[in-house]
N, C-alpha and C positions, 0 to 999 in steps of 0.2 A: 504493500500500500504506500509506504513512504517513497519507494522508487518511482511510483506512478505520479505522485504529487510533485516530486522533484522535476520531472520532465514535462509535466502538463503545460506550463507556460510556453515552453519551446514548441510543443505540438500545436497549441492554439495560434501562436505567432506564425508558424509555417502554414497553417490552414488559411489564415487571413491573407498572407502573402500570395498563396496560390489562387485564392478567389479573386484578388485584385488583378493578378497577372492574367487570369483567364478572362476577366471582364475587359481588360485593356485590349487583349488580343482578339476578343470577340467583336469589337466595334468594327462596323463596316467602313470602307473608305468614305462613303457619303456622310456617315455620322462624324468621323474624324474631321472631314472638311468643314462641316457645319460648326463643330466645336471651335475650330480655329477661327472661323469667320465671326462667330459670336464673341469670342474673346477679343478679336481685333476691333470689332465695332464698339465694344465696351471701352477699350483703351482710347479710341477716337473720341468718344463722348466725354471722357475724362481728361481730354487735352494731353494725351500721351502718344503722339504720333510715331515715335521711334519704336515703342513697344507694339503698337498696332501694326507697323510695317513688318515686324518679325512674324506676327501671327498670320497676316495675309500671305506672306511668302511661304509659310508652312502649308497653308491651304492650297496654294498654287503648286506646291510640290506634289500634291495629291491629284489636282485637276488643273493642269497648266493652261487649259483653254476655257476656263470659267470666266465669262464676261464680268460677272459680279466680283470675283476675286481680283481681276485686273482693275476694275473700277475703284474698289475700295483701297487697293494698294496705291493707286494714283492719288486718292484723297489723302492718304497718309503722307505721301511725298509733298503734296501741296500744303498740308498743314505744317510741315516742317519748314517750308519756305526755302528761298535761295534759287539761283539760276540752275544749278545742277539738278536739283530736285524737280524743277519745272520741266526740264528736258525728260527726266525719268517719267514724270506724270504724263507728259504728252505721248510718250511711246506706249505706255500702258493703256491710256484712253483710246489711242488710235487702234490698238489691237482689239480692245473691247468692242469698238464700233465695227471693226472688220468682221468679227465673229458674230456680232448681233447688231445689224444695221439699224434696227428700231430701238436701240437702247438710248432713250431720251436723255436720261441723266448724264450719261457719258458724253453725248453730243453737246449738252449745255456746258459741261466743264471744259470741253475742248474749245468751245466758243469763247469762254472766259480767258483761256490761255492764249488764244489767237489775238484777242483784244489787248491783252497785257503786252504782247510782243509787237503790237501795232500792225498785225496782219489782218486788216479790216475786211477785206474781201472774203477771206476764208472764214472769219468770224461770222459775217453775214450769211454765208452759205450754211454754216452749222445751224444758226438760228432759223433760217428759212426751212431747213429740213424738218425741224421740230414743229414749226408753225403750220406745216402742211397737214399734220395729223392732230395738232393741238393749237388751233388758231388763237385761243385765249390765254395761252401759257405766258404768264407775266415775265418769267426769267428770260424766255426766248425773245420776247418783244423788247426787253431792256438791252439785251446783247445786240439785237438788230439795230435799235435806235443809236446805241453808242458806236456801232460800226459805221452807220450812215454818217454820223457826225465826224468820225475819223476820216471818212472820205470826202468831207466837206459838203455833204448833201444835207445841209442844215434844215431846209424846209421840210423834207420828208422825215428827218430825225425828230424834229419838234412835233410834227403831226402825230407821230407814233407815241412819243413820250407823253403828250397831253392826253391821248386816249387812255393810257395807263393811269395817269394821275387823276383823271375824272372818276375813276372807280374808288378813290379815297383809300388806297392800300394801307394796311396796318403795319407795314414794315418800313424802315427808313430807306432801304436800298433804292426803291423807285424814285424817291425824292432826291437822293444823292446823285443817281445817274441823270435824273432830269436837270439838276443844277449843273452838272458837268456838261451836258448837251447845250444848255443855254449859255454857259460861260464860253464854250468853244465857238459858239456862233456870234459872240460879242454882246449878248443880251445879259449884261452883268447884274442889272437891277432885278431882272426876272430870276436869275440864278440865286441871288440873295434871298428873294422872296420864297423861293422853293426850299432853300435850306432852312429857313425859319420854321417851316411846317414840320420839320423833324423834331422840334422841341416838344411837341405834344405826343411823340411816340415814346414807348417804353425805353428808358435810358439803357437798360441791360441789352436791348436789341441794337441800340445806336452805337455803343462803344466800339465793337469790333468792326462794324461796317464803316465807321468814320476812318478807322485806321486803314482799311482796304482802299477807301476812296481818297486818301490824302492827296495823291497826285492827280486823281481824276478830276478835281475841280479846276485844274489849270486849263486855260483855253487850248493848249496844244496836246492835251492828253486825256481824251474822253474815255477812259477805261474804267473797269469796275473791279480790277484786282491790282495788287501791288507786286506781282511776280513777273519778271521779265526774262526774255531770252529762251524760247523753246525750240529754236531752229538748230541747236546743237553747237 
């Protein structure tokens, strides 16, 4: 009896280890993929892009052609910031759209990157593709308006941005892009008036967007992000 009690903890530990091992080995590739993706998304929501990047890369080791995995890895790169990460994000988003042409969110992020690198025609093309299937998609209309302003097609840009602002959006981004478009066209008073409207928006929403738009309010830079250089 004493010998049994002596070795019982070891037996229990081994049994638990065996159960855990069998459970881990029993997870299907799809289950492992989703666990990595869930963990990565959680890290992104907690402003931990480097940790998220690791998880999304692990997911892509299981399914290299997952548009969702490529998209979220690109988001992690974009959250980290910097020109080199913008290039990486561009490559992942391009691959995601290649694999899934109707991937709206990936097209919108590509549009933002094109705007940031002042590739206005390509930004407009990305937004246009989204608007064909979702004519009222605010993000696409903002990208398109900013791209038009970048090409100095101010009348069309202002027309589109005013359509968006007439809906009284609850986010600061439309107002900031609108102010950028007005400023780029030389309508500085209109730009100031539009910026003032952001004061009634939730300040927790305004803070990060103001940082993104810091350069966008200048007349020669009607963009909606602060990341530059995606051409490599």
